[in-house]
All heavy atoms as an XYZ file, in Angstrom:
766
protein
N      12.525      9.584     10.320
C      13.037      8.289      9.906
C      14.559      8.375      9.827
O      15.095      9.328      9.282
C      12.514      7.904      8.530
C      11.078      7.540      8.461
S      10.675      6.949      6.797
C       9.444      5.775      7.206
N      15.175      7.336     10.330
C      16.626      7.306     10.224
C      17.027      6.676      8.891
O      16.184      6.239      8.109
C      17.255      6.574     11.416
C      16.857      5.115     11.483
O      16.594      4.490     10.467
N      16.821      4.577     12.693
N      18.319      6.651      8.639
C      18.825      6.182      7.348
C      18.448      4.724      7.089
O      18.076      4.358      5.967
C      20.339      6.368      7.291
C      20.876      6.190      5.894
O      20.198      6.500      4.915
N      22.086      5.682      5.794
N      18.514      3.878      8.110
C      18.181      2.457      7.936
C      16.711      2.269      7.568
O      16.372      1.474      6.692
C      18.513      1.673      9.204
C      18.282      0.191      9.079
C      18.642     -0.557     10.349
O      19.490     -0.077     11.107
O      18.042     -1.627     10.569
N      15.829      3.013      8.240
C      14.402      2.922      7.931
C      14.106      3.410      6.515
O      13.281      2.832      5.810
C      13.594      3.733      8.944
C      13.583      3.136     10.336
C      12.956      4.067     11.362
O      13.026      5.303     11.161
O      12.418      3.567     12.347
N      14.789      4.480      6.103
C      14.602      4.990      4.740
C      15.064      3.974      3.708
O      14.417      3.797      2.672
C      15.359      6.310      4.562
C      14.741      7.523      5.244
C      15.685      8.715      5.162
C      13.397      7.859      4.640
N      16.170      3.304      3.971
C      16.673      2.284      3.045
C      15.698      1.112      2.947
O      15.442      0.592      1.868
C      18.057      1.795      3.460
C      19.135      2.846      3.234
C      20.519      2.310      3.489
N      20.891      1.249      2.567
C      21.287      1.438      1.311
N      21.348      2.654      0.813
N      21.621      0.412      0.563
N      15.120      0.700      4.079
C      14.142     -0.388      4.067
C      12.900      0.012      3.275
O      12.369     -0.776      2.498
C      13.752     -0.783      5.500
C      14.785     -1.593      6.210
C      14.299     -1.995      7.595
C      15.376     -2.760      8.346
N      14.926     -3.138      9.696
N      12.446      1.243      3.472
C      11.275      1.735      2.745
C      11.564      1.803      1.244
O      10.742      1.379      0.427
C      10.858      3.103      3.275
C       9.668      3.760      2.593
C       8.424      2.892      2.731
C       9.431      5.141      3.177
N      12.731      2.323      0.891
C      13.100      2.404     -0.523
C      13.193      1.018     -1.140
O      12.732      0.795     -2.271
C      14.426      3.143     -0.669
N      13.750      0.068     -0.414
C      13.853     -1.309     -0.901
C      12.467     -1.906     -1.115
O      12.209     -2.558     -2.132
C      14.662     -2.170      0.077
O      15.961     -1.594      0.229
C      14.784     -3.598     -0.393
N      11.571     -1.665     -0.164
C      10.208     -2.186     -0.274
C       9.496     -1.596     -1.497
O       8.830     -2.314     -2.242
C       9.434     -1.848      1.001
C       8.022     -2.359      1.013
C       7.303     -1.987      2.298
C       5.851     -2.382      2.243
N       5.104     -1.938      3.406
N       9.649     -0.296     -1.724
C       9.009      0.348     -2.875
C       9.572     -0.171     -4.188
O       8.827     -0.439     -5.130
C       9.192      1.853     -2.809
C       8.324      2.519     -1.783
C       8.496      4.009     -1.876
N       7.669      4.692     -0.910
C       7.627      6.007     -0.783
N       8.360      6.769     -1.573
N       6.862      6.565      0.119
N      10.893     -0.301     -4.255
C      11.516     -0.806     -5.479
C      11.075     -2.235     -5.773
O      10.825     -2.594     -6.921
C      13.037     -0.715     -5.382
C      13.607      0.700     -5.455
C      15.086      0.680     -5.106
C      13.379      1.296     -6.827
N      10.971     -3.064     -4.729
C      10.521     -4.446     -4.910
C       9.078     -4.467     -5.406
O       8.733     -5.240     -6.301
C      10.647     -5.231     -3.613
C      10.251     -6.690     -3.766
C      10.336     -7.426     -2.444
C       9.941     -8.871     -2.554
N       8.788     -9.187     -3.355
N       8.221     -3.619     -4.841
C       6.818     -3.567     -5.276
C       6.724     -3.160     -6.746
O       5.938     -3.738     -7.507
C       6.030     -2.595     -4.403
N       7.529     -2.201     -7.170
C       7.506     -1.775     -8.571
C       8.016     -2.883     -9.484
O       7.442     -3.137    -10.547
C       8.344     -0.512     -8.748
C       7.691      0.688     -8.112
C       8.551      1.915     -8.213
N       7.913      3.011     -7.485
C       8.559      4.057     -7.042
N       9.842      4.200     -7.244
N       7.907      4.991     -6.387
N       9.098     -3.540     -9.071
C       9.637     -4.638     -9.887
C       8.612     -5.762     -9.990
O       8.383     -6.317    -11.067
C      10.927     -5.160     -9.263
C      11.598     -6.238    -10.123
C      12.657     -6.983     -9.381
N      12.020     -7.692     -8.276
C      12.631     -7.998     -7.138
N      13.868     -7.673     -6.948
N      11.987     -8.649     -6.192
N       7.973     -6.089     -8.873
C       6.958     -7.145     -8.883
C       5.786     -6.777     -9.789
O       5.231     -7.645    -10.468
C       6.456     -7.418     -7.466
C       7.490     -8.092     -6.588
O       8.517     -8.572     -7.116
O       7.282     -8.131     -5.350
N       5.395     -5.507     -9.807
C       4.314     -5.069    -10.678
C       4.673     -5.294    -12.142
O       3.883     -5.850    -12.909
C       3.992     -3.591    -10.437
C       3.039     -3.030    -11.449
C       1.693     -3.358    -11.417
C       3.486     -2.178    -12.448
C       0.808     -2.850    -12.358
C       2.616     -1.657    -13.390
C       1.268     -1.989    -13.343
N       5.864     -4.865    -12.547
C       6.256     -5.018    -13.949
C       6.446     -6.481    -14.312
O       6.126     -6.887    -15.437
C       7.501     -4.188    -14.268
C       7.177     -2.720    -14.228
C       7.662     -1.803    -13.349
C       6.249     -2.016    -15.068
N       7.102     -0.568    -13.593
C       6.239     -0.667    -14.646
C       5.438     -2.386    -16.128
C       5.439      0.301    -15.259
C       4.655     -1.417    -16.734
C       4.653     -0.098    -16.304
N       6.931     -7.303    -13.381
C       7.022     -8.742    -13.638
C       5.627     -9.330    -13.846
O       5.412    -10.155    -14.742
C       7.716     -9.464    -12.489
C       9.215     -9.247    -12.486
O       9.804     -8.862    -13.488
N       9.827     -9.476    -11.347
N       4.678     -8.918    -13.025
C       3.309     -9.408    -13.163
C       2.723     -8.989    -14.504
O       2.014     -9.772    -15.150
C       2.428     -8.896    -12.013
C       1.031     -9.448    -12.091
C       0.745    -10.711    -11.604
C       0.005     -8.729    -12.700
C      -0.535    -11.242    -11.704
C      -1.271     -9.250    -12.805
C      -1.531    -10.502    -12.304
O      -2.785    -11.024    -12.411
N       3.000     -7.761    -14.927
C       2.497     -7.307    -16.231
C       3.043     -8.179    -17.357
O       2.326     -8.486    -18.314
C       2.862     -5.839    -16.460
S       1.866     -4.709    -15.470
N       4.301     -8.593    -17.249
C       4.869     -9.492    -18.254
C       4.179    -10.844    -18.263
O       3.895    -11.408    -19.330
N       3.896    -11.372    -17.084
C       3.172    -12.646    -16.981
C       1.768    -12.485    -17.544
O       1.279    -13.357    -18.275
C       3.137    -13.133    -15.515
C       2.198    -14.317    -15.350
C       4.535    -13.481    -15.036
N       1.115    -11.374    -17.232
C      -0.231    -11.100    -17.726
C      -0.239    -11.074    -19.254
O      -1.100    -11.680    -19.892
C      -0.703     -9.779    -17.142
C      -2.088     -9.331    -17.505
C      -3.133    -10.096    -17.911
C      -2.574     -7.993    -17.469
N      -4.244     -9.316    -18.127
C      -3.925     -8.024    -17.854
C      -2.006     -6.781    -17.136
C      -4.707     -6.873    -17.924
C      -2.795     -5.636    -17.199
C      -4.124     -5.694    -17.594
N       0.735    -10.410    -19.840
C       0.838    -10.363    -21.295
C       1.046    -11.765    -21.877
O       0.379    -12.151    -22.843
C       1.985     -9.443    -21.728
C       2.261     -9.378    -23.228
C       1.067     -8.776    -23.958
C       3.526     -8.588    -23.488
N       1.943    -12.538    -21.264
C       2.205    -13.892    -21.751
C       0.981    -14.782    -21.673
O       0.646    -15.485    -22.644
N       0.296    -14.750    -20.542
C      -0.916    -15.566    -20.382
C      -1.986    -15.108    -21.370
O      -2.672    -15.935    -21.984
C      -1.431    -15.496    -18.925
C      -2.823    -16.102    -18.801
C      -0.462    -16.198    -17.984
N      -2.112    -13.803    -21.559
C      -3.100    -13.275    -22.500
C      -2.835    -13.785    -23.904
O      -3.763    -14.214    -24.614
C      -3.091    -11.744    -22.484
O      -3.450    -11.260    -21.212
N      -1.590    -13.744    -24.321
C      -1.244    -14.234    -25.660
C      -1.523    -15.729    -25.803
O      -2.024    -16.177    -26.836
C       0.218    -13.926    -25.973
C       0.564    -12.443    -26.128
C       2.068    -12.263    -26.275
C      -0.190    -11.825    -27.286
N      -1.226    -16.485    -24.760
C      -1.455    -17.936    -24.812
C      -2.943    -18.250    -24.911
O      -3.359    -19.057    -25.755
C      -0.814    -18.635    -23.603
C       0.711    -18.601    -23.724
C      -1.308    -20.078    -23.476
C       1.447    -19.035    -22.474
N      -3.770    -17.622    -24.070
C      -5.205    -17.956    -24.115
C      -5.850    -17.465    -25.411
O      -6.754    -18.119    -25.934
C      -5.976    -17.462    -22.868
C      -5.485    -18.150    -21.612
C      -5.931    -15.965    -22.708
N      -5.371    -16.359    -25.944
C      -5.898    -15.896    -27.233
C      -5.488    -16.870    -28.340
O      -6.289    -17.196    -29.226
C      -5.443    -14.454    -27.529
C      -6.160    -13.489    -26.586
C      -5.715    -14.085    -28.984
C      -5.647    -12.062    -26.647
N      -4.245    -17.363    -28.288
C      -3.794    -18.340    -29.292
C      -4.617    -19.621    -29.206
O      -5.019    -20.185    -30.237
C      -2.308    -18.638    -29.111
N      -4.899    -20.079    -27.993
C      -5.722    -21.282    -27.826
C      -7.113    -21.035    -28.402
O      -7.665    -21.887    -29.105
C      -5.797    -21.703    -26.336
C      -6.855    -22.765    -26.115
C      -4.438    -22.177    -25.850
N      -7.676    -19.872    -28.117
C      -9.001    -19.535    -28.650
C      -8.979    -19.513    -30.180
O      -9.888    -20.057    -30.820
C      -9.443    -18.182    -28.087
C     -10.694    -17.646    -28.697
C     -11.967    -18.074    -28.462
C     -10.790    -16.591    -29.655
N     -12.857    -17.337    -29.214
C     -12.160    -16.417    -29.946
C      -9.861    -15.766    -30.274
C     -12.610    -15.457    -30.844
C     -10.316    -14.807    -31.173
C     -11.669    -14.662    -31.444
N      -7.945    -18.891    -30.745
C      -7.848    -18.819    -32.210
C      -7.693    -20.204    -32.838
O      -8.213    -20.462    -33.921
C      -6.678    -17.932    -32.626
C      -6.904    -16.430    -32.507
C      -5.601    -15.675    -32.746
C      -7.973    -15.973    -33.480
N      -6.979    -21.098    -32.170
C      -6.760    -22.432    -32.714
C      -7.963    -23.354    -32.542
O      -8.133    -24.309    -33.298
C      -5.527    -23.070    -32.067
C      -4.189    -22.408    -32.424
C      -3.078    -22.997    -31.570
C      -3.889    -22.576    -33.903
N      -8.788    -23.097    -31.538
C      -9.899    -24.010    -31.260
C     -11.252    -23.508    -31.755
O     -12.060    -24.295    -32.234
C     -10.001    -24.293    -29.745
O     -10.197    -23.059    -29.053
C      -8.754    -24.992    -29.242
N     -11.526    -22.214    -31.609
C     -12.859    -21.706    -31.963
C     -12.773    -20.262    -32.437
O     -13.366    -19.369    -31.828
C     -13.780    -21.826    -30.744
C     -15.228    -21.515    -31.081
O     -15.594    -21.606    -32.265
O     -15.984    -21.193    -30.149
N     -12.046    -20.004    -33.523
C     -11.940    -18.610    -33.975
C     -13.303    -18.073    -34.389
O     -14.079    -18.753    -35.035
C     -10.983    -18.689    -35.160
C     -11.068    -20.099    -35.635
C     -11.397    -20.938    -34.423
N     -13.577    -16.881    -33.953
C     -14.857    -16.274    -34.298
C     -15.975    -16.655    -33.349
O     -17.047    -16.089    -33.408
N     -15.737    -17.620    -32.461
C     -16.750    -18.010    -31.483
C     -16.701    -17.090    -30.269
O     -16.118    -16.005    -30.304
N     -17.348    -17.549    -29.213
C     -17.375    -16.765    -27.975
C     -15.957    -16.480    -27.513
O     -15.129    -17.383    -27.382
C     -18.152    -17.531    -26.898
C     -18.149    -16.845    -25.563
C     -18.865    -15.674    -25.374
C     -17.425    -17.355    -24.495
C     -18.865    -15.031    -24.148
C     -17.417    -16.727    -23.270
C     -18.138    -15.555    -23.096
O     -18.133    -14.923    -21.889
N     -15.653    -15.225    -27.236
C     -14.303    -14.823    -26.836
C     -14.130    -15.035    -25.332
O     -14.137    -14.110    -24.530
C     -14.034    -13.372    -27.227
C     -12.607    -12.945    -27.019
C     -11.600    -13.469    -27.813
C     -12.281    -12.036    -26.034
C     -10.285    -13.080    -27.629
C     -10.965    -11.651    -25.841
C      -9.969    -12.176    -26.638
N     -13.935    -16.308    -24.939
C     -13.783    -16.645    -23.533
C     -12.478    -16.158    -22.909
O     -12.409    -16.011    -21.672
C     -13.918    -18.157    -23.316
C     -12.944    -18.969    -24.123
C     -13.167    -19.551    -25.319
C     -11.595    -19.273    -23.782
N     -12.049    -20.198    -25.767
C     -11.053    -20.049    -24.826
C     -10.773    -18.973    -22.694
C      -9.748    -20.518    -24.821
C      -9.467    -19.437    -22.678
C      -8.970    -20.207    -23.736
N     -11.419    -15.858    -23.671
C     -10.194    -15.359    -23.032
C     -10.374    -14.055    -22.258
O      -9.528    -13.698    -21.437
C      -9.224    -15.157    -24.207
C      -9.670    -16.147    -25.223
C     -11.167    -16.151    -25.104
N     -11.494    -13.365    -22.494
C     -11.718    -12.119    -21.760
C     -11.770    -12.369    -20.257
O     -11.395    -11.507    -19.465
C     -13.005    -11.406    -22.260
C     -13.063     -9.966    -21.745
C     -14.244    -12.153    -21.839
C     -12.032     -9.069    -22.320
N     -12.213    -13.556    -19.838
C     -12.341    -13.832    -18.405
C     -10.989    -13.954    -17.712
O     -10.771    -13.273    -16.701
C     -13.221    -15.067    -18.185
C     -14.609    -14.806    -18.678
C     -15.194    -15.301    -19.793
C     -15.559    -13.912    -18.094
N     -16.462    -14.780    -19.944
C     -16.714    -13.927    -18.912
C     -15.558    -13.103    -16.970
C     -17.837    -13.168    -18.624
C     -16.684    -12.343    -16.689
C     -17.804    -12.385    -17.511
N     -10.054    -14.781    -18.189
C      -8.747    -14.789    -17.510
C      -7.979    -13.478    -17.704
O      -7.298    -13.021    -16.777
C      -8.004    -15.969    -18.137
C      -8.731    -16.302    -19.390
C     -10.146    -15.839    -19.202
N      -8.121    -12.847    -18.875
C      -7.434    -11.575    -19.105
C      -7.991    -10.503    -18.164
O      -7.245     -9.745    -17.540
C      -7.557    -11.136    -20.581
C      -6.777    -12.099    -21.478
C      -7.074     -9.706    -20.766
C      -7.038    -11.914    -22.964
N      -9.302    -10.450    -18.046
C      -9.932     -9.476    -17.156
C      -9.624     -9.726    -15.692
O      -9.366     -8.786    -14.934
N      -9.642    -10.994    -15.295
C      -9.319    -11.319    -13.905
C      -7.897    -10.915    -13.549
O      -7.643    -10.343    -12.478
N      -6.987    -11.206    -14.448
C      -5.598    -10.808    -14.200
C      -5.449     -9.289    -14.257
O      -4.600     -8.717    -13.574
C      -4.663    -11.480    -15.205
C      -4.549    -12.981    -14.983
S      -3.387    -13.768    -16.101
C      -1.829    -13.272    -15.380
N      -6.286     -8.620    -15.046
C      -6.262     -7.160    -15.103
C      -6.682     -6.535    -13.785
O      -6.103     -5.534    -13.345
N      -7.686     -7.126    -13.154
C      -8.110     -6.633    -11.842
C      -6.974     -6.790    -10.835
O      -6.686     -5.876    -10.056
C      -9.380     -7.369    -11.379
C     -10.560     -6.972    -12.272
C      -9.684     -7.072     -9.914
C     -11.799     -7.827    -12.080
N      -6.314     -7.942    -10.870
C      -5.170     -8.161     -9.972
C      -4.059     -7.160    -10.275
O      -3.441     -6.614     -9.354
C      -4.663     -9.586    -10.106
N      -3.799     -6.891    -11.552
C      -2.760     -5.928    -11.930
C      -3.090     -4.535    -11.394
O      -2.188     -3.808    -10.961
C      -2.612     -5.884    -13.451
N      -4.362     -4.175    -11.408
C      -4.767     -2.880    -10.871
C      -4.373     -2.749     -9.407
O      -3.786     -1.749     -8.986
C      -6.282     -2.683    -11.035
C      -6.806     -1.469    -10.327
C      -6.611     -0.207    -10.868
C      -7.461     -1.593     -9.121
C      -7.078      0.922    -10.209
C      -7.937     -0.470     -8.454
C      -7.740      0.789     -8.994
N      -4.683     -3.775     -8.611
C      -4.381     -3.702     -7.183
C      -2.882     -3.804     -6.901
O      -2.378     -3.150     -5.980
C      -5.172     -4.765     -6.417
C      -6.621     -4.402     -6.291
C      -7.575     -5.064     -7.039
C      -7.037     -3.376     -5.461
C      -8.915     -4.723     -6.955
C      -8.367     -3.019     -5.367
C      -9.314     -3.693     -6.109
N      -2.178     -4.586     -7.679
C      -0.723     -4.655     -7.519
C      -0.107     -3.305     -7.883
O       0.795     -2.814     -7.200
C      -0.133     -5.800     -8.371
C      -0.609     -7.154     -7.841
C       1.392     -5.741     -8.375
C      -0.291     -8.319     -8.764
N      -0.596     -2.676     -8.943
C      -0.117     -1.357     -9.333
C      -0.450     -0.289     -8.309
O       0.353      0.606     -8.036
N      -1.627     -0.393     -7.724
C      -2.018      0.546     -6.681
C      -1.079      0.436     -5.489
O      -0.681      1.441     -4.901
C      -3.465      0.277     -6.267
C      -4.161      1.332     -5.431
C      -4.218      2.654     -6.182
C      -5.562      0.872     -5.078
N      -0.718     -0.792     -5.145
C       0.228     -0.996     -4.048
C       1.601     -0.436     -4.398
O       2.277      0.144     -3.555
C       0.336     -2.488     -3.722
C       1.291     -2.756     -2.579
O       1.159     -2.109     -1.522
O       2.178     -3.616     -2.745
N       2.017     -0.591     -5.642
C       3.356     -0.169     -6.047
C       3.461      1.336     -6.283
O       4.474      1.947     -5.937
C       3.775     -0.912     -7.314
N       2.433      1.949     -6.874
C       2.528      3.341     -7.296
C       1.501      4.259     -6.663
O       1.556      5.471     -6.854
C       2.375      3.435     -8.825
C       3.440      2.691     -9.576
C       3.168      1.458    -10.145
C       4.707      3.214     -9.701
C       4.135      0.761    -10.851
C       5.687      2.530    -10.391
C       5.405      1.302    -10.965
N       0.543      3.699     -5.958
C      -0.555      4.498     -5.442
C      -0.185      5.316     -4.221
O       0.908      5.210     -3.672
N      -1.116      6.149     -3.796
C      -0.884      6.950     -2.591
C      -0.888      6.055     -1.354
O      -1.427      4.958     -1.371
C      -2.079      7.908     -2.572
C      -3.144      7.168     -3.311
C      -2.437      6.345     -4.357
N      -0.259      6.534     -0.315
C      -0.216      5.808      0.961
C       0.309      4.401      0.758
O      -0.381      3.411      0.980
C      -1.602      5.783      1.613
C      -1.519      5.284      3.039
O      -0.452      5.196      3.625
N      -2.659      4.950      3.604
N       1.531      4.293      0.350
C       2.152      3.011      0.054
C       2.604      2.286      1.315
O       3.690      1.732      1.361
C       3.330      3.207     -0.881
C       2.922      3.726     -2.211
C       4.123      3.911     -3.099
N       3.832      4.944     -4.054
C       4.402      6.131     -4.059
N       5.309      6.442     -3.187
N       4.068      7.018     -4.962
N       1.796      2.310      2.345
C       2.141      1.583      3.559
C       3.090      2.317      4.476
O       3.711      1.708      5.337
N       3.223      3.631      4.287
C       4.120      4.405      5.135
C       3.392      4.725      6.428
O       2.307      5.305      6.427
C       4.551      5.709      4.443
C       5.273      5.381      3.133
C       5.425      6.540      5.359
C       5.528      6.597      2.272
N       3.983      4.322      7.520
C       3.416      4.602      8.833
C       4.301      5.651      9.492
O       5.463      5.399      9.793
C       3.331      3.329      9.691
C       2.458      2.296      8.996
C       2.799      3.652     11.083
C       2.436      0.942      9.674
N       3.745      6.841      9.684
C       4.515      7.938     10.261
C       4.380      7.939     11.782
O       3.468      7.325     12.343
C       4.021      9.280      9.714
O       2.661      9.467     10.114
C       4.125      9.341      8.189
N       5.261      8.673     12.408
C       5.198      8.816     13.867
C       3.894      9.506     14.269
O       3.298      9.158     15.287
C       6.412      9.600     14.373
C       7.710      8.823     14.315
C       7.712      7.591     15.212
O       7.139      7.635     16.325
O       8.275      6.568     14.780
N       3.443     10.469     13.468
C       2.187     11.155     13.770
C       1.005     10.188     13.732
O       0.109     10.254     14.578
C       1.938     12.291     12.776
C       2.901     13.453     12.976
O       3.439     13.586     14.095
O       3.093     14.215     12.013
N       1.004      9.285     12.766
C      -0.076      8.304     12.673
C      -0.057      7.364     13.888
O      -1.119      7.014     14.422
C       0.047      7.499     11.387
N       1.123      6.984     14.313
C       1.241      6.125     15.503
C       0.729      6.865     16.731
O      -0.044      6.319     17.530
C       2.689      5.661     15.693
C       3.106      4.733     14.550
C       2.871      4.971     17.050
C       4.581      4.418     14.510
N       1.126      8.142     16.888
C       0.668      8.931     18.032
C      -0.847      9.101     18.022
O      -1.501      9.005     19.068
C       1.347     10.300     18.034
C       2.840     10.212     18.311
O       3.293      9.176     18.860
O       3.562     11.177     17.965
N      -1.425      9.332     16.840
C      -2.879      9.464     16.733
C      -3.591      8.173     17.134
O      -4.621      8.203     17.813
C      -3.289      9.852     15.311
C      -2.873     11.266     14.945
O      -2.555     12.053     15.866
O      -2.866     11.573     13.729
N      -3.050      7.043     16.707
C      -3.667      5.759     17.053
C      -3.562      5.486     18.543
O      -4.507      5.004     19.171
C      -3.020      4.631     16.239
C      -3.636      3.279     16.464
C      -5.086      3.167     16.008
O      -5.576      4.046     15.284
O      -5.743      2.174     16.385
N      -2.420      5.791     19.146
C      -2.260      5.619     20.600
C      -3.264      6.490     21.333
O      -3.908      6.043     22.297
C      -0.805      5.941     21.029
C      -0.702      6.059     22.544
C       0.148      4.886     20.511
N      -3.448      7.729     20.885
C      -4.417      8.621     21.524
C      -5.828      8.078     21.380
O      -6.619      8.118     22.331
C      -4.317     10.019     20.913
N      -6.154      7.529     20.211
C      -7.498      6.976     19.999
C      -7.737      5.784     20.915
O      -8.799      5.656     21.526
C      -7.672      6.572     18.541
C      -9.101      6.145     18.195
C      -9.196      5.565     16.802
N      -8.477      4.308     16.668
C      -8.904      3.122     17.131
N     -10.040      3.043     17.778
N      -8.199      2.029     16.947
N      -6.747      4.915     21.027
C      -6.880      3.745     21.892
C      -7.013      4.169     23.345
O      -7.838      3.642     24.092
C      -5.685      2.788     21.694
C      -5.747      2.163     20.303
C      -5.651      1.716     22.778
C      -4.478      1.414     19.915
N      -6.222      5.151     23.730
C      -6.257      5.638     25.106
C      -7.619      6.239     25.434
O      -8.177      5.971     26.499
C      -5.145      6.685     25.333
O      -3.896      6.092     24.985
C      -5.096      7.128     26.762
N      -8.168      7.013     24.503
C      -9.500      7.582     24.722
C     -10.545      6.483     24.853
O     -11.443      6.551     25.669
C      -9.871      8.521     23.575
C      -9.227      9.868     23.630
C      -9.851     10.837     22.629
N      -9.934     10.336     21.278
C      -9.003     10.484     20.342
N      -7.892     11.121     20.619
N      -9.179      9.996     19.132
N     -10.442      5.452     24.033
C     -11.396      4.334     24.098
C     -11.325      3.596     25.415
O     -12.348      3.202     25.972
N     -10.124      3.409     25.939
C      -9.967      2.702     27.212
C     -10.481      3.546     28.373
O     -10.998      3.008     29.352
C      -8.500      2.341     27.456
C      -8.067      1.162     26.608
O      -8.896      0.397     26.125
N      -6.771      1.033     26.410
N     -10.389      4.861     28.289
C     -10.870      5.723     29.358
C     -12.394      5.713     29.426
O     -12.977      5.876     30.480
C     -10.386      7.155     29.156
C      -8.890      7.311     29.404
C      -8.387      8.692     29.038
O      -9.088      9.488     28.426
N      -7.137      8.959     29.387
N     -13.050      5.480     28.277
C     -14.512      5.438     28.245
C     -15.044      4.040     28.490
O     -16.216      3.777     28.343
C     -15.017      5.933     26.905
C     -14.862      7.441     26.722
C     -15.448      7.851     25.429
N     -14.436      7.535     24.398
C     -14.522      7.848     23.128
N     -15.587      8.458     22.684
N     -13.581      7.556     22.280
N     -14.175      3.105     28.799
C     -14.611      1.746     29.030
C     -14.695      0.929     27.767
O     -15.429     -0.055     27.689
N     -13.946      1.333     26.747
C     -13.958      0.635     25.465
C     -13.138     -0.644     25.511
O     -12.801     -1.160     26.578
N     -12.809     -1.154     24.355
C     -12.034     -2.402     24.247
C     -10.661     -2.245     24.873
O     -10.053     -1.184     24.839
C     -11.893     -2.781     22.765
N     -10.214     -3.333     25.438
C      -8.909     -3.309     26.118
C      -7.951     -4.230     25.438
O      -8.245     -5.201     24.875
C      -9.067     -3.713     27.561
C      -9.915     -2.686     28.300
C     -10.074     -3.046     29.737
C     -10.923     -1.967     30.366
N     -11.386     -2.212     31.632
């Protein structure tokens, strides 16, 4: 990778991390709001805020995986060469074109 590609990759990673933490802040805010609504309308009743909190938690997991997880979208030259070889082998056997 040349310097420009490294800078683009670093920028992409930093943006993904910033977006993750911004989402966590929104998740916290929404969680507090729905819990407050529940407390004001039906305290002690069915705890329905678990559904929006849980749904946003699932989204946070995948956003975090994208930001901090393994294989953050890095495409190496070796991976490109392997894919070209796979496609070439498929075309030689009469595969998809």
